[in-house]
C-alpha distance (Angstrom), angle and dihedral (degrees) to the residues before:
residue distance angle dihedral
X1 . . .
X2 3.82 . .
X3 3.77 115.3 .
X4 3.80 120.7 -136.3
X5 3.77 119.3 -113.6
X6 3.80 89.5 -107.4
X7 3.81 91.9 53.1
X8 3.79 91.0 49.7
X9 3.81 92.7 50.2
X10 3.78 94.0 47.9
X11 3.81 96.0 45.3
X12 3.83 98.6 45.0
X13 3.78 120.0 84.3
X14 3.79 87.7 -148.6
X15 3.78 132.6 -0.6
X16 3.79 146.2 -178.8
X17 3.79 112.8 -124.5
X18 3.80 124.4 -166.7
X19 3.80 124.3 -161.3
X20 3.80 141.9 144.2
X21 3.80 111.4 -98.6
X22 3.80 120.4 -150.7
X23 3.79 88.1 -158.9
X24 3.82 88.6 62.1
X25 3.84 99.1 44.6
X26 3.83 92.2 -91.4
X27 3.79 92.5 -62.8
X28 3.79 114.1 154.1
X29 3.78 110.4 -98.9
X30 3.80 121.2 -159.5
X31 3.79 113.6 -162.2
X32 3.82 134.4 179.4
X33 3.79 111.7 -132.7
X34 3.77 151.5 141.3
X35 3.80 133.6 -133.0
X36 3.82 93.9 -129.0
X37 3.80 124.7 54.7
X38 3.83 106.1 -110.7
X39 3.77 115.0 -100.9
X40 3.82 92.8 14.1
X41 3.78 140.5 71.5
X42 3.83 92.6 -122.5
X43 3.80 108.6 130.3
X44 3.79 132.1 -152.0
X45 3.79 121.4 -114.0
X46 3.77 140.2 -125.2
X47 3.79 119.1 -153.2
X48 3.78 132.2 172.4
X49 3.82 115.1 -144.6
X50 3.81 127.8 169.6
X51 3.81 92.8 -19.4
X52 3.80 94.1 -47.5
X53 3.81 127.4 116.9
X54 3.78 108.9 -140.8
X55 3.79 121.3 -168.8
X56 3.81 121.2 -167.3
X57 3.83 110.8 -156.6
X58 3.81 138.6 163.0
X59 3.82 108.9 -100.9
X60 3.81 115.0 -149.0
X61 3.81 94.4 -163.9
X62 3.83 97.8 43.8
X63 3.76 122.9 113.5
X64 3.83 105.5 -111.5
X65 3.79 119.2 -116.3
X66 3.81 120.7 -122.7
X67 3.82 90.7 -81.1
X68 3.81 94.4 45.8
X69 3.81 94.1 -99.1
X70 3.81 115.3 157.4
X71 3.82 97.6 170.8
X72 3.80 112.1 132.4
X73 3.82 135.0 -176.7
X74 3.79 125.1 -129.0
X75 3.81 113.9 -166.4
X76 3.81 116.3 -155.6
X77 3.82 95.8 -16.1
X78 3.78 116.1 -141.4
X79 3.79 96.6 -153.2
X80 3.83 143.3 -0.6
X81 3.80 122.7 -159.2
X82 3.81 117.9 -170.0
X83 3.80 114.5 -136.3
């Protein structure tokens, strides 16, 4: 049985997620992340807006924002690989 992207993200301790990023001229981005913020019980989110599946996940290799935020959005991911 094939698992949904959401199931894969929730079940994996860590994962690689690939998606096209508008911010980067629709180039495929591959990021290493986790569904839960490390050291907390704060979970990522899945939302469906205007026909798009958007997944908010904690990105290990992201540059933190001013407040230390490393949450990133993946819209319509192409692939998820559990680590």
